[in-house]
N, CA, C and O atoms as CSV, one atom per row, in Angstrom:
chain,resi,resn,atom,element,x,y,z
A,1,MET,N,N,96.369,26.858,-7.019
A,1,MET,CA,C,97.765,26.118,-6.691
A,1,MET,C,C,98.622,25.617,-8.488
A,1,MET,O,O,99.701,26.039,-8.901
A,2,ARG,N,N,97.649,24.609,-9.215
A,2,ARG,CA,C,98.347,24.475,-10.671
A,2,ARG,C,C,98.864,25.612,-11.303
A,2,ARG,O,O,100.011,25.773,-11.720
A,3,ALA,N,N,97.784,26.496,-11.344
A,3,ALA,CA,C,98.359,27.607,-11.987
A,3,ALA,C,C,99.979,28.406,-11.763
A,3,ALA,O,O,100.688,28.816,-12.681
A,4,HIS,N,N,100.307,28.478,-10.204
A,4,HIS,CA,C,100.899,28.536,-9.602
A,4,HIS,C,C,102.505,27.717,-10.136
A,4,HIS,O,O,103.607,27.957,-10.629
A,5,ALA,N,N,101.457,26.394,-9.496
A,5,ALA,CA,C,103.202,25.511,-9.949
A,5,ALA,C,C,103.256,25.415,-11.894
A,5,ALA,O,O,104.068,24.671,-12.444
A,6,ALA,N,N,102.348,26.215,-12.632
A,6,ALA,CA,C,102.360,26.063,-14.143
A,6,ALA,C,C,103.879,27.351,-14.478
A,6,ALA,O,O,105.030,27.356,-14.914
A,7,ARG,N,N,102.886,28.238,-13.934
A,7,ARG,CA,C,103.922,29.813,-13.416
A,7,ARG,C,C,104.954,29.587,-13.236
A,7,ARG,O,O,105.688,29.842,-14.191
A,8,THR,N,N,105.681,28.958,-11.884
A,8,THR,CA,C,106.998,28.650,-11.342
A,8,THR,C,C,107.768,27.569,-12.389
A,8,THR,O,O,108.990,27.495,-12.514
A,9,ALA,N,N,106.850,26.807,-13.059
A,9,ALA,CA,C,107.808,25.480,-13.785
A,9,ALA,C,C,107.797,26.312,-15.277
A,9,ALA,O,O,108.152,25.328,-15.927
A,10,ARG,N,N,107.660,27.369,-16.302
A,10,ARG,CA,C,108.182,28.351,-16.748
A,10,ARG,C,C,108.609,29.281,-16.436
A,10,ARG,O,O,108.779,30.186,-17.252
A,11,ALA,N,N,108.894,29.389,-15.330
A,11,ALA,CA,C,110.347,30.831,-15.011
A,11,ALA,C,C,111.296,30.301,-14.596
A,11,ALA,O,O,112.298,30.965,-14.334
A,12,THR,N,N,111.241,28.433,-14.345
A,12,THR,CA,C,112.564,28.022,-14.435
A,12,THR,C,C,113.352,27.648,-15.388
A,12,THR,O,O,114.558,27.657,-15.634
A,13,THR,N,N,112.151,27.236,-15.982
A,13,THR,CA,C,112.619,26.732,-17.590
A,13,THR,C,C,113.193,27.995,-18.856
A,13,THR,O,O,114.190,27.891,-19.572
A,14,ALA,N,N,112.280,29.046,-18.818
A,14,ALA,CA,C,113.289,30.307,-19.025
A,14,ALA,C,C,114.719,30.942,-18.306
A,14,ALA,O,O,115.709,31.229,-18.979
A,15,ALA,N,N,114.640,31.117,-16.731
A,15,ALA,CA,C,115.612,30.717,-16.112
A,15,ALA,C,C,116.786,29.801,-16.237
A,15,ALA,O,O,117.921,30.175,-15.946
A,16,ALA,N,N,116.549,28.764,-16.612
A,16,ALA,CA,C,117.251,27.799,-17.155
A,16,ALA,C,C,118.027,27.630,-18.357
A,16,ALA,O,O,118.686,26.593,-18.435
A,17,ALA,N,N,118.074,28.451,-19.307
A,17,ALA,CA,C,117.955,28.501,-20.546
A,17,ALA,C,C,119.048,29.974,-20.457
A,17,ALA,O,O,120.144,29.954,-21.017
A,18,ALA,N,N,118.635,30.995,-19.807
A,18,ALA,CA,C,119.251,31.751,-19.837
A,18,ALA,C,C,120.825,31.905,-19.241
A,18,ALA,O,O,121.727,32.625,-19.669
A,19,LEU,N,N,120.828,30.895,-18.004
A,19,LEU,CA,C,122.366,30.836,-17.521
A,19,LEU,C,C,122.837,30.024,-18.228
A,19,LEU,O,O,124.061,30.006,-18.105
A,20,TRP,N,N,122.179,28.789,-19.459
A,20,TRP,CA,C,122.995,27.432,-20.217
A,20,TRP,C,C,123.293,27.526,-21.341
A,20,TRP,O,O,124.355,27.105,-21.802
A,21,LEU,N,N,122.143,28.265,-22.171
A,21,LEU,CA,C,122.688,28.902,-23.510
A,21,LEU,C,C,123.424,29.596,-23.798
A,21,LEU,O,O,123.494,29.531,-25.025
A,22,PRO,N,N,124.254,30.462,-23.346
A,22,PRO,CA,C,124.954,31.793,-23.629
A,22,PRO,C,C,126.006,31.189,-23.298
A,22,PRO,O,O,126.923,31.836,-23.803
A,23,PRO,N,N,126.726,29.678,-22.329
A,23,PRO,CA,C,127.751,29.506,-22.471
A,23,PRO,C,C,128.133,28.969,-23.538
A,23,PRO,O,O,129.307,28.682,-23.774
A,24,LEU,N,N,127.071,28.756,-24.383
A,24,LEU,CA,C,127.359,27.511,-25.855
A,24,LEU,C,C,128.240,28.694,-26.717
A,24,LEU,O,O,129.206,28.237,-27.327
A,25,LEU,N,N,127.980,30.369,-26.851
A,25,LEU,CA,C,128.225,30.899,-27.561
A,25,LEU,C,C,130.064,30.746,-27.320
A,25,LEU,O,O,130.802,30.770,-28.305
A,26,SER,N,N,130.534,30.618,-26.130
A,26,SER,CA,C,132.038,29.772,-26.416
A,26,SER,C,C,132.482,29.196,-27.849
A,26,SER,O,O,133.177,29.776,-28.684
A,27,PHE,N,N,131.927,27.946,-27.931
A,27,PHE,CA,C,132.324,27.067,-29.275
A,27,PHE,C,C,132.647,28.442,-30.253
A,27,PHE,O,O,133.729,28.803,-30.718
A,28,ALA,N,N,131.421,29.008,-30.371
A,28,ALA,CA,C,131.567,29.931,-31.940
A,28,ALA,C,C,132.198,31.501,-31.410
A,28,ALA,O,O,131.927,32.366,-32.243
A,29,VAL,N,N,132.716,31.856,-30.608
A,29,VAL,CA,C,133.220,32.904,-30.564
A,29,VAL,C,C,134.519,32.836,-29.793
A,29,VAL,O,O,135.281,33.801,-29.858
A,30,GLY,N,N,134.866,31.667,-28.993
A,30,GLY,CA,C,135.686,31.776,-28.332
A,30,GLY,C,C,137.214,30.054,-29.212
A,30,GLY,O,O,137.209,29.304,-30.188
A,31,PRO,N,N,137.890,30.253,-28.358
A,31,PRO,CA,C,139.209,29.641,-28.850
A,31,PRO,C,C,139.060,27.703,-28.670
A,31,PRO,O,O,139.987,26.945,-28.954
A,32,LEU,N,N,137.926,27.320,-28.237
A,32,LEU,CA,C,137.524,25.848,-27.507
A,32,LEU,C,C,137.172,24.870,-29.014
A,32,LEU,O,O,136.966,23.658,-28.963
A,33,THR,N,N,137.162,25.457,-29.947
A,33,THR,CA,C,137.761,24.282,-31.134
A,33,THR,C,C,138.783,23.995,-31.195
A,33,THR,O,O,139.061,22.820,-31.430
A,34,GLU,N,N,139.721,24.903,-31.017
A,34,GLU,CA,C,140.817,24.085,-31.325
A,34,GLU,C,C,141.629,23.145,-30.982
A,34,GLU,O,O,142.756,22.978,-31.450
A,35,CYS,N,N,141.024,22.402,-30.038
A,35,CYS,CA,C,141.608,21.632,-28.728
A,35,CYS,C,C,140.573,20.629,-28.357
A,35,CYS,O,O,139.719,20.997,-27.550
A,36,SER,N,N,140.518,19.388,-28.837
A,36,SER,CA,C,139.468,18.492,-28.046
A,36,SER,C,C,139.479,18.008,-26.425
A,36,SER,O,O,138.536,17.404,-25.914
A,37,HIS,N,N,140.521,18.324,-25.824
A,37,HIS,CA,C,141.019,18.204,-24.229
A,37,HIS,C,C,140.695,19.912,-23.771
A,37,HIS,O,O,140.666,20.124,-22.559
A,38,CYS,N,N,140.504,20.868,-24.527
A,38,CYS,CA,C,139.750,21.651,-23.957
A,38,CYS,C,C,138.762,21.775,-23.722
A,38,CYS,O,O,138.332,22.514,-22.837
A,39,VAL,N,N,138.007,20.953,-24.588
A,39,VAL,CA,C,136.260,20.549,-25.035
A,39,VAL,C,C,135.835,20.291,-23.620
A,39,VAL,O,O,135.218,20.933,-22.770
A,40,ALA,N,N,136.577,18.736,-23.713
A,40,ALA,CA,C,136.395,17.712,-22.824
A,40,ALA,C,C,136.256,18.895,-21.130
A,40,ALA,O,O,135.362,18.895,-20.283
A,41,GLN,N,N,137.023,19.410,-21.176
A,41,GLN,CA,C,136.914,20.419,-19.650
A,41,GLN,C,C,135.815,20.905,-19.429
A,41,GLN,O,O,135.022,20.759,-18.499
A,42,TYR,N,N,135.797,21.747,-20.719
A,42,TYR,CA,C,134.883,22.540,-20.608
A,42,TYR,C,C,133.303,22.010,-20.506
A,42,TYR,O,O,132.324,22.661,-20.143
A,43,TRP,N,N,133.358,20.800,-20.887
A,43,TRP,CA,C,131.764,20.063,-20.425
A,43,TRP,C,C,131.660,19.875,-19.399
A,43,TRP,O,O,130.647,20.180,-18.770
A,44,ARG,N,N,133.424,18.895,-18.531
A,44,ARG,CA,C,133.129,18.994,-17.056
A,44,ARG,C,C,132.755,19.809,-16.201
A,44,ARG,O,O,132.254,19.474,-15.128
A,45,PHE,N,N,132.967,21.076,-16.595
A,45,PHE,CA,C,132.834,22.314,-15.968
A,45,PHE,C,C,131.468,22.713,-16.799
A,45,PHE,O,O,131.832,23.764,-17.326
A,46,TYR,N,N,130.133,22.498,-17.219
A,46,TYR,CA,C,129.854,22.865,-17.871
A,46,TYR,C,C,128.226,23.215,-17.115
A,46,TYR,O,O,127.392,24.007,-17.556
A,47,ALA,N,N,128.113,22.380,-15.898
A,47,ALA,CA,C,127.178,22.722,-14.554
A,47,ALA,C,C,126.841,23.986,-14.271
A,47,ALA,O,O,125.797,24.637,-14.251
A,48,VAL,N,N,128.727,24.302,-13.914
A,48,VAL,CA,C,128.520,25.467,-12.781
A,48,VAL,C,C,129.601,26.365,-13.236
A,48,VAL,O,O,130.570,26.778,-12.599
A,49,VAL,N,N,129.006,26.749,-15.333
A,49,VAL,CA,C,129.959,27.368,-15.877
A,49,VAL,C,C,129.451,29.124,-15.263
A,49,VAL,O,O,130.184,30.043,-14.899
A,50,PRO,N,N,127.636,29.051,-15.366
A,50,PRO,CA,C,127.512,30.439,-15.561
A,50,PRO,C,C,127.623,30.504,-13.782
A,50,PRO,O,O,126.443,30.599,-13.444
A,51,GLY,N,N,128.520,30.497,-12.447
A,51,GLY,CA,C,129.079,31.193,-11.895
A,51,GLY,C,C,130.817,31.047,-11.411
A,51,GLY,O,O,131.409,31.237,-10.348
A,52,PHE,N,N,131.410,30.440,-13.331
A,52,PHE,CA,C,132.422,30.272,-12.874
A,52,PHE,C,C,133.180,31.738,-12.603
A,52,PHE,O,O,134.158,31.789,-11.858
A,53,TRP,N,N,132.757,32.683,-13.132
A,53,TRP,CA,C,133.792,33.872,-12.714
A,53,TRP,C,C,134.286,34.438,-11.342
A,53,TRP,O,O,135.458,34.581,-10.994
A,54,PRO,N,N,133.044,34.758,-10.565
A,54,PRO,CA,C,132.876,34.926,-9.504
A,54,PRO,C,C,133.519,33.775,-8.315
A,54,PRO,O,O,133.911,33.936,-7.159
A,55,GLY,N,N,133.412,32.536,-9.223
A,55,GLY,CA,C,134.060,31.584,-7.738
A,55,GLY,C,C,135.683,31.595,-8.302
A,55,GLY,O,O,136.653,31.592,-7.544
A,56,PHE,N,N,135.758,31.609,-9.724
A,56,PHE,CA,C,137.701,31.985,-10.016
A,56,PHE,C,C,138.286,32.774,-9.307
A,56,PHE,O,O,139.421,32.618,-8.857
A,57,THR,N,N,137.368,33.960,-9.089
A,57,THR,CA,C,137.392,35.164,-8.486
A,57,THR,C,C,137.888,35.052,-7.069
A,57,THR,O,O,138.986,35.410,-6.643
A,58,VAL,N,N,136.907,34.499,-6.420
A,58,VAL,CA,C,137.028,34.537,-5.192
A,58,VAL,C,C,138.334,32.703,-4.901
A,58,VAL,O,O,139.270,32.764,-4.104
A,59,GLY,N,N,138.167,31.963,-5.356
A,59,GLY,CA,C,138.834,31.255,-5.753
A,59,GLY,C,C,140.562,31.868,-5.286
A,59,GLY,O,O,141.339,31.626,-4.362
A,60,MET,N,N,140.575,32.735,-6.470
A,60,MET,CA,C,142.157,33.192,-6.863
A,60,MET,C,C,142.095,34.108,-5.095
A,60,MET,O,O,143.023,33.687,-4.404
A,61,ALA,N,N,141.530,34.811,-4.604
A,61,ALA,CA,C,141.220,35.716,-3.023
A,61,ALA,C,C,141.948,34.980,-2.464
A,61,ALA,O,O,143.027,35.322,-1.981
A,62,PHE,N,N,141.342,33.527,-2.431
A,62,PHE,CA,C,141.626,32.850,-1.049
A,62,PHE,C,C,143.513,32.446,-1.206
A,62,PHE,O,O,144.398,32.655,-0.376
A,63,GLY,N,N,143.587,31.989,-2.213
A,63,GLY,CA,C,145.053,31.446,-2.552
A,63,GLY,C,C,145.367,30.482,-3.600
A,63,GLY,O,O,146.461,30.593,-4.152
A,64,ASP,N,N,144.518,29.489,-3.981
A,64,ASP,CA,C,144.408,28.376,-4.897
A,64,ASP,C,C,143.494,28.952,-5.968
A,64,ASP,O,O,142.506,29.559,-5.555
A,65,SER,N,N,143.700,28.839,-7.462
A,65,SER,CA,C,142.722,28.629,-7.998
A,65,SER,C,C,142.076,27.526,-8.297
A,65,SER,O,O,141.036,27.656,-8.942
A,66,ASP,N,N,142.646,25.787,-7.800
A,66,ASP,CA,C,141.794,25.041,-7.381
A,66,ASP,C,C,141.486,24.562,-6.646
A,66,ASP,O,O,141.146,23.400,-6.423
A,67,SER,N,N,141.555,25.357,-6.174
A,67,SER,CA,C,141.039,24.502,-4.364
A,67,SER,C,C,138.913,24.347,-4.733
A,67,SER,O,O,138.198,24.471,-5.727
A,68,TRP,N,N,138.669,23.983,-3.067
A,68,TRP,CA,C,137.795,23.571,-3.480
A,68,TRP,C,C,136.467,24.534,-2.988
A,68,TRP,O,O,135.283,24.285,-3.215
A,69,VAL,N,N,136.976,25.617,-2.305
A,69,VAL,CA,C,136.562,26.817,-2.199
A,69,VAL,C,C,135.971,27.411,-3.384
A,69,VAL,O,O,134.842,27.884,-3.249
A,70,ALA,N,N,136.684,27.488,-4.831
A,70,ALA,CA,C,136.252,27.888,-5.510
A,70,ALA,C,C,135.237,27.098,-6.018
A,70,ALA,O,O,134.169,27.706,-6.087
A,71,LEU,N,N,135.197,25.680,-6.488
A,71,LEU,CA,C,134.084,25.473,-7.121
A,71,LEU,C,C,133.231,25.202,-5.865
A,71,LEU,O,O,132.238,24.811,-6.478
A,72,ALA,N,N,132.919,25.127,-4.750
A,72,ALA,CA,C,132.009,25.910,-4.367
A,72,ALA,C,C,131.412,26.806,-4.181
A,72,ALA,O,O,130.222,26.725,-3.874
A,73,VAL,N,N,131.911,27.700,-4.280
A,73,VAL,CA,C,131.284,29.236,-4.539
A,73,VAL,C,C,131.115,29.021,-6.219
A,73,VAL,O,O,130.282,29.917,-6.359
A,74,MET,N,N,131.251,28.619,-7.257
A,74,MET,CA,C,130.785,28.576,-8.499
A,74,MET,C,C,129.304,27.462,-8.493
A,74,MET,O,O,128.388,27.971,-9.139
A,75,ALA,N,N,129.112,26.714,-8.166
A,75,ALA,CA,C,127.939,25.555,-7.805
A,75,ALA,C,C,126.965,26.854,-6.438
A,75,ALA,O,O,125.742,26.768,-6.330
A,76,ALA,N,N,127.352,27.355,-6.027
A,76,ALA,CA,C,126.591,28.307,-4.670
A,76,ALA,C,C,125.699,29.331,-5.908
A,76,ALA,O,O,124.478,29.410,-6.037
A,77,THR,N,N,126.818,30.072,-6.752
A,77,THR,CA,C,126.916,31.472,-7.392
A,77,THR,C,C,125.440,30.859,-8.584
A,77,THR,O,O,124.337,31.362,-8.799
A,78,THR,N,N,125.947,29.890,-9.001
A,78,THR,CA,C,124.912,29.264,-10.159
A,78,THR,C,C,123.439,28.951,-9.461
A,78,THR,O,O,122.344,29.210,-9.961
A,79,LEU,N,N,123.640,28.457,-8.441
A,79,LEU,CA,C,122.377,28.461,-7.614
A,79,LEU,C,C,121.557,29.161,-7.480
A,79,LEU,O,O,120.367,28.928,-7.693
A,80,VAL,N,N,122.181,30.462,-6.983
A,80,VAL,CA,C,121.566,31.576,-6.279
A,80,VAL,C,C,121.321,32.558,-7.378
A,80,VAL,O,O,120.544,33.484,-7.145
A,81,LEU,N,N,122.051,32.437,-8.871
A,81,LEU,CA,C,121.595,33.088,-9.859
A,81,LEU,C,C,120.327,32.358,-10.803
A,81,LEU,O,O,119.731,33.013,-11.658
A,82,LEU,N,N,119.953,30.631,-10.460
A,82,LEU,CA,C,118.746,30.232,-10.779
A,82,LEU,C,C,117.366,30.872,-10.162
A,82,LEU,O,O,116.309,31.250,-10.668
A,83,VAL,N,N,117.786,30.822,-9.077
A,83,VAL,CA,C,116.568,30.908,-7.914
A,83,VAL,C,C,116.211,32.571,-8.383
A,83,VAL,O,O,115.063,32.937,-8.633
A,84,ALA,N,N,117.485,33.534,-8.453
A,84,ALA,CA,C,116.601,34.660,-8.430
A,84,ALA,C,C,116.176,35.342,-10.349
A,84,ALA,O,O,115.595,36.378,-10.674
A,85,VAL,N,N,116.625,34.501,-11.015
A,85,VAL,CA,C,116.379,34.679,-12.469
A,85,VAL,C,C,115.004,33.770,-12.196
A,85,VAL,O,O,114.169,34.456,-12.786
A,86,THR,N,N,114.547,33.048,-11.849
A,86,THR,CA,C,113.341,32.534,-11.613
A,86,THR,C,C,112.220,33.410,-10.624
A,86,THR,O,O,111.031,33.611,-10.871
A,87,TRP,N,N,113.006,33.855,-9.431
A,87,TRP,CA,C,111.931,34.852,-8.907
A,87,TRP,C,C,111.454,36.056,-9.282
A,87,TRP,O,O,110.385,36.520,-8.885
A,88,ALA,N,N,112.703,36.940,-10.536
A,88,ALA,CA,C,112.769,37.930,-11.353
A,88,ALA,C,C,111.365,37.313,-12.123
A,88,ALA,O,O,110.216,37.615,-11.801
A,89,LEU,N,N,111.689,36.532,-13.035
A,89,LEU,CA,C,110.545,36.512,-13.482
A,89,LEU,C,C,109.514,36.235,-13.741
A,89,LEU,O,O,108.966,36.281,-14.842
A,90,GLN,N,N,108.892,35.734,-12.219
A,90,GLN,CA,C,107.127,35.621,-11.483
A,90,GLN,C,C,107.466,36.829,-11.081
A,90,GLN,O,O,106.863,36.680,-10.018
A,91,ARG,N,N,108.041,38.250,-10.953
A,91,ARG,CA,C,107.966,39.384,-10.235
A,91,ARG,C,C,107.172,40.100,-11.618
A,91,ARG,O,O,105.983,40.317,-11.384
A,92,GLY,N,N,107.528,40.416,-12.711
A,92,GLY,CA,C,107.357,41.133,-13.642
A,92,GLY,C,C,108.415,41.109,-14.732
A,92,GLY,O,O,109.576,40.704,-14.665
A,93,ARG,N,N,107.501,41.834,-16.127
A,93,ARG,CA,C,108.556,41.819,-17.181
A,93,ARG,C,C,109.717,42.615,-16.808
A,93,ARG,O,O,110.812,42.072,-16.954
A,94,LEU,N,N,109.673,43.959,-16.292
A,94,LEU,CA,C,110.547,44.851,-16.613
A,94,LEU,C,C,111.970,44.435,-15.291
A,94,LEU,O,O,113.122,44.861,-15.374
A,95,VAL,N,N,111.527,43.690,-14.381
A,95,VAL,CA,C,112.962,43.525,-13.074
A,95,VAL,C,C,112.971,42.203,-13.963
A,95,VAL,O,O,114.111,41.741,-14.021
A,96,GLY,N,N,111.848,41.314,-14.811
A,96,GLY,CA,C,112.387,39.637,-14.729
A,96,GLY,C,C,113.729,40.274,-15.926
A,96,GLY,O,O,114.906,40.061,-15.635
A,97,THR,N,N,113.380,41.016,-17.191
A,97,THR,CA,C,113.900,41.678,-18.132
A,97,THR,C,C,115.826,41.786,-17.473
A,97,THR,O,O,116.893,41.323,-17.876
A,98,PHE,N,N,115.487,42.482,-16.540
A,98,PHE,CA,C,116.641,42.777,-16.328
A,98,PHE,C,C,117.671,41.882,-15.742
A,98,PHE,O,O,118.820,41.514,-15.983
A,99,VAL,N,N,116.520,41.658,-14.663
A,99,VAL,CA,C,117.906,40.413,-13.807
A,99,VAL,C,C,118.002,39.074,-15.106
A,99,VAL,O,O,118.689,38.118,-14.743
A,100,VAL,N,N,117.572,38.991,-16.098
A,100,VAL,CA,C,117.509,38.007,-17.340
A,100,VAL,C,C,118.861,38.514,-17.804
A,100,VAL,O,O,119.922,37.938,-17.564
A,101,LEU,N,N,118.722,39.712,-18.532
A,101,LEU,CA,C,120.023,40.429,-19.012
A,101,LEU,C,C,121.656,40.336,-18.362
A,101,LEU,O,O,122.818,40.281,-18.765
A,102,PHE,N,N,121.013,40.355,-17.306
A,102,PHE,CA,C,122.426,40.593,-16.432
A,102,PHE,C,C,122.861,38.439,-16.181
A,102,PHE,O,O,123.969,37.918,-16.054
A,103,ALA,N,N,121.942,37.992,-16.196
A,103,ALA,CA,C,122.588,36.433,-15.501
A,103,ALA,C,C,122.961,36.290,-17.202
A,103,ALA,O,O,124.154,36.343,-17.499
A,104,ALA,N,N,122.146,36.145,-18.085
A,104,ALA,CA,C,122.509,35.791,-19.133
A,104,ALA,C,C,123.937,36.238,-19.557
A,104,ALA,O,O,124.753,35.458,-20.049
A,105,ALA,N,N,124.243,37.949,-19.256
A,105,ALA,CA,C,125.857,38.285,-19.606
A,105,ALA,C,C,127.053,37.493,-19.122
A,105,ALA,O,O,127.955,36.939,-19.750
A,106,LEU,N,N,126.679,37.648,-17.174
A,106,LEU,CA,C,127.562,37.194,-16.374
A,106,LEU,C,C,127.590,35.701,-16.540
A,106,LEU,O,O,128.550,35.145,-16.005
A,107,SER,N,N,126.560,34.794,-17.300
A,107,SER,CA,C,126.617,33.454,-17.783
A,107,SER,C,C,127.534,33.040,-18.966
A,107,SER,O,O,128.307,32.083,-18.914
A,108,GLY,N,N,127.352,33.958,-20.170
A,108,GLY,CA,C,128.398,34.163,-21.161
A,108,GLY,C,C,129.564,34.536,-21.065
A,108,GLY,O,O,130.476,34.067,-21.747
A,109,GLY,N,N,129.740,35.705,-19.943
A,109,GLY,CA,C,130.939,35.932,-20.258
A,109,GLY,C,C,132.022,35.024,-19.126
A,109,GLY,O,O,133.249,34.930,-19.100
A,110,SER,N,N,130.802,34.356,-18.130
A,110,SER,CA,C,131.969,33.413,-17.391
A,110,SER,C,C,132.856,31.771,-18.344
A,110,SER,O,O,133.851,31.079,-18.127
A,111,GLY,N,N,131.540,31.818,-19.600
A,111,GLY,CA,C,132.427,30.812,-20.353
A,111,GLY,C,C,132.998,31.278,-21.324
A,111,GLY,O,O,133.650,30.502,-22.023
A,112,TRP,N,N,132.945,32.422,-21.606
A,112,TRP,CA,C,133.840,33.128,-22.180
A,112,TRP,C,C,135.309,32.952,-21.753
A,112,TRP,O,O,136.105,32.258,-22.385
A,113,VAL,N,N,135.578,33.577,-20.728
A,113,VAL,CA,C,136.509,33.174,-19.361
A,113,VAL,C,C,137.467,31.713,-19.566
A,113,VAL,O,O,138.562,31.336,-19.981
A,114,LEU,N,N,136.721,31.419,-19.205
A,114,LEU,CA,C,136.423,29.314,-19.172
A,114,LEU,C,C,137.190,29.038,-20.383
A,114,LEU,O,O,138.223,28.374,-20.463
A,115,GLY,N,N,136.663,29.529,-21.155
A,115,GLY,CA,C,136.884,29.065,-22.462
A,115,GLY,C,C,138.427,29.143,-23.249
A,115,GLY,O,O,139.137,28.452,-23.980
A,116,HIS,N,N,138.421,30.478,-22.570
A,116,HIS,CA,C,140.164,31.423,-22.661
A,116,HIS,C,C,141.378,30.290,-21.616
A,116,HIS,O,O,142.245,29.431,-21.783
A,117,ALA,N,N,140.622,31.094,-20.448
A,117,ALA,CA,C,141.815,29.867,-19.311
A,117,ALA,C,C,141.431,29.374,-19.844
A,117,ALA,O,O,141.120,30.122,-20.771
A,118,LEU,N,N,141.024,28.175,-20.117
A,118,LEU,CA,C,141.756,26.934,-20.521
A,118,LEU,C,C,142.477,26.456,-21.594
A,118,LEU,O,O,143.216,25.474,-21.515
A,119,ARG,N,N,142.239,27.305,-22.899
A,119,ARG,CA,C,143.421,27.303,-23.598
A,119,ARG,C,C,144.586,27.717,-23.406
A,119,ARG,O,O,145.491,27.175,-24.041
A,120,MET,N,N,144.878,28.741,-22.522
A,120,MET,CA,C,146.342,29.444,-22.264
A,120,MET,C,C,147.231,28.015,-21.699
A,120,MET,O,O,148.418,28.110,-21.385
């Protein structure tokens, strides 16, 4: 039982790193450093940044980009990504690698899109 708990903890930590480290690249390659107000807004959304792109898309499909639906989809997508990456990392090296790469690309892309959206 302890071995399973330790494996789950390691997988969850790696999944969290794969989801929340790539959005930090927005400060290096995006326009976020030009505006302190944009940086403050970015940090307010940072918890749901991995799910920003799908959430924003669904929010726009339902009409309003600032609706609660968009924020709920962002949070749900982030949670689903965290669970999926944790599960994939426990299953095997090949599956885990592909899921982590997909999640990291989506998360980094979401951070980049949010950074540019805030600067508009």
